[in-house]
N, CA, C and O of each residue as an XYZ file, in Angstrom:
228
protein
N       2.150     -1.095    -11.775
C       1.599      0.221    -11.973
C       0.579      0.508    -10.876
O      -0.299     -0.315    -10.617
N       0.681      1.618    -10.257
C      -0.247      2.048     -9.205
C      -1.559      2.461     -9.863
O      -1.567      3.199    -10.848
N      -2.656      1.980     -9.311
C      -3.961      2.346     -9.844
C      -4.843      2.886     -8.718
O      -4.625      2.596     -7.542
N      -5.844      3.680     -9.110
C      -6.820      4.159     -8.128
C      -7.974      3.177     -8.122
O      -8.637      2.991     -9.142
N      -8.217      2.557     -7.002
C      -9.303      1.599     -6.841
C     -10.538      2.379     -6.404
O     -10.693      2.710     -5.229
N     -11.410      2.667     -7.358
C     -12.573      3.512     -7.063
C     -13.555      2.825     -6.111
O     -14.258      3.510     -5.367
N     -13.619      1.514     -6.116
C     -14.499      0.806     -5.183
C     -14.001      0.933     -3.745
O     -14.794      0.973     -2.805
N     -12.664      0.997     -3.585
C     -12.066      1.087     -2.262
C     -11.834      2.550     -1.870
O     -11.802      2.880     -0.685
N     -11.673      3.416     -2.859
C     -11.456      4.842     -2.613
C     -10.029      5.196     -2.250
O      -9.796      6.176     -1.544
N      -9.047      4.393     -2.734
C      -7.637      4.640     -2.418
C      -6.761      4.068     -3.538
O      -7.230      3.326     -4.402
N      -5.484      4.433     -3.497
C      -4.526      3.937     -4.482
C      -4.026      2.561     -4.069
O      -3.765      2.313     -2.892
N      -3.895      1.668     -5.046
C      -3.529      0.289     -4.745
C      -2.189     -0.094     -5.368
O      -1.923      0.192     -6.535
N      -1.358     -0.741     -4.569
C      -0.126     -1.348     -5.058
C      -0.529     -2.660     -5.733
O      -1.107     -3.531     -5.084
N      -0.241     -2.808     -6.996
C      -0.656     -4.013     -7.709
C       0.185     -5.235     -7.366
O      -0.201     -6.357     -7.696
N       1.309     -5.045     -6.721
C       2.156     -6.183     -6.336
C       1.608     -6.891     -5.101
O       1.566     -8.121     -5.072
N       1.185     -6.140     -4.077
C       0.723     -6.772     -2.834
C      -0.747     -6.464     -2.521
O      -1.301     -6.989     -1.555
N      -1.370     -5.615     -3.336
C      -2.796     -5.263     -3.205
C      -3.148     -4.482     -1.948
O      -4.309     -4.465     -1.539
N      -2.165     -3.833     -1.328
C      -2.468     -2.935     -0.213
C      -2.890     -1.583     -0.779
O      -2.457     -1.198     -1.865
N      -3.725     -0.870     -0.050
C      -4.247      0.427     -0.479
C      -3.633      1.550      0.351
O      -3.350      1.384      1.537
N      -3.433      2.705     -0.301
C      -2.832      3.873      0.346
C      -3.620      5.125     -0.012
O      -4.257      5.192     -1.063
N      -3.568      6.114      0.870
C      -4.284      7.367      0.630
C      -3.633      8.228     -0.435
O      -4.299      9.073     -1.033
N      -2.333      8.030     -0.686
C      -1.647      8.819     -1.714
C      -1.003      7.895     -2.741
O      -0.615      6.767     -2.436
N      -0.902      8.401     -3.953
C      -0.258      7.611     -5.005
C       1.233      7.465     -4.742
O       1.842      6.486     -5.173
N       1.834      8.432     -4.036
C       3.259      8.361     -3.734
C       3.574      7.171     -2.831
O       4.548      6.456     -3.064
N       2.758      6.958     -1.807
C       2.961      5.813     -0.915
C       2.746      4.494     -1.656
O       3.504      3.542     -1.469
N       1.729      4.442     -2.482
C       1.465      3.229     -3.253
C       2.620      2.946     -4.211
O       3.000      1.789     -4.393
N       3.171      3.971     -4.815
C       4.308      3.813     -5.738
C       5.555      3.361     -4.972
O       6.308      2.515     -5.455
N       5.772      3.920     -3.787
C       6.913      3.519     -2.965
C       6.785      2.045     -2.566
O       7.769      1.306     -2.594
N       5.593      1.625     -2.202
C       5.340      0.236     -1.851
C       5.610     -0.674     -3.046
O       6.283     -1.697     -2.921
N       5.088     -0.298     -4.179
C       5.258     -1.110     -5.381
C       6.725     -1.220     -5.786
O       7.181     -2.296     -6.172
N       7.458     -0.128     -5.701
C       8.883     -0.157     -6.042
C       9.653     -1.069     -5.101
O      10.506     -1.841     -5.540
N       9.355     -0.983     -3.810
C      10.032     -1.854     -2.848
C       9.716     -3.325     -3.145
O      10.612     -4.166     -3.208
N       8.429     -3.612     -3.324
C       8.006     -4.987     -3.592
C       8.699     -5.556     -4.825
O       9.134     -6.708     -4.827
N       8.798     -4.746     -5.867
C       9.383     -5.191     -7.119
C      10.886     -5.465     -6.973
O      11.387     -6.446     -7.523
N      11.598     -4.621     -6.250
C      13.050     -4.753     -6.145
C      13.507     -5.734     -5.076
O      14.606     -6.282     -5.170
N      12.680     -5.964     -4.061
C      13.094     -6.803     -2.933
C      12.265     -8.083     -2.800
O      12.567     -8.942     -1.972
N      11.224     -8.201     -3.617
C      10.343     -9.367     -3.583
C       9.819     -9.626     -2.164
O       9.722    -10.769     -1.718
N       9.489     -8.541     -1.476
C       8.953     -8.614     -0.113
C       8.242     -7.306      0.192
O       8.314     -6.355     -0.586
N       7.555     -7.261      1.324
C       6.918     -6.019      1.771
C       7.804     -5.345      2.815
O       8.541     -6.008      3.545
N       7.720     -4.035      2.873
C       8.479     -3.246      3.836
C       7.514     -2.804      4.932
O       6.519     -2.138      4.646
N       7.795     -3.164      6.174
C       6.899     -2.847      7.283
C       6.702     -1.344      7.454
O       5.602     -0.896      7.775
N       7.764     -0.561      7.242
C       7.657      0.897      7.378
C       6.635      1.457      6.386
O       5.902      2.392      6.709
N       6.585      0.891      5.189
C       5.645      1.361      4.173
C       4.259      0.772      4.416
O       3.269      1.502      4.455
N       4.189     -0.547      4.580
C       2.887     -1.217      4.674
C       2.099     -0.809      5.919
O       0.871     -0.889      5.912
N       2.767     -0.378      6.975
C       2.027      0.041      8.171
C       1.252      1.340      7.925
O       0.413      1.726      8.739
N       1.533      2.018      6.797
C       0.803      3.231      6.426
C      -0.381      2.937      5.510
O      -1.060      3.857      5.053
N      -0.625      1.661      5.243
C      -1.717      1.283      4.342
C      -3.069      1.528      5.010
O      -3.170      1.599      6.235
N      -4.082      1.652      4.197
C      -5.442      1.855      4.696
C      -5.879      0.639      5.505
O      -6.563      0.786      6.518
N      -5.494     -0.554      5.071
C      -5.887     -1.768      5.778
C      -5.347     -1.778      7.210
O      -6.077     -2.119      8.140
N      -4.094     -1.414      7.393
C      -3.500     -1.395      8.734
C      -4.067     -0.231      9.547
O      -4.345     -0.388     10.736
N      -4.239      0.918      8.927
C      -4.756      2.088      9.633
C      -6.179      1.857     10.145
O      -6.585      2.462     11.137
N      -6.928      0.998      9.485
C      -8.314      0.756      9.889
C      -8.441     -0.297     10.972
O      -9.535     -0.530     11.487
N      -7.323     -0.942     11.326
C      -7.351     -1.957     12.391
C      -7.565     -1.292     13.744
O      -7.205     -0.131     13.943
N      -8.146     -2.028     14.654
C      -8.416     -1.486     15.990
C      -7.134     -1.244     16.759
O      -7.024     -0.260     17.491
N      -6.150     -2.144     16.600
C      -4.900     -2.033     17.326
C      -3.758     -1.752     16.346
O      -3.576     -2.516     15.398
N      -2.989     -0.689     16.543
C      -1.903     -0.354     15.614
C      -0.778     -1.386     15.665
O      -0.566     -2.065     16.670
N      -0.071     -1.473     14.549
C       1.075     -2.392     14.442
C       2.276     -1.794     15.087
O       3.341     -2.411     15.103
């Protein structure tokens, strides 16, 4: 279940704990993780954690 992490200020995928600016992206990440037992680079590269890095993926 996608939750809003108020301490982080973004929606969190409970499967991989990545944060997203929209609940739709977090839900898409969670659905992928659940069905494929892995992370999808196309989705995870949109996470807040990756976006805040100095060098893009």
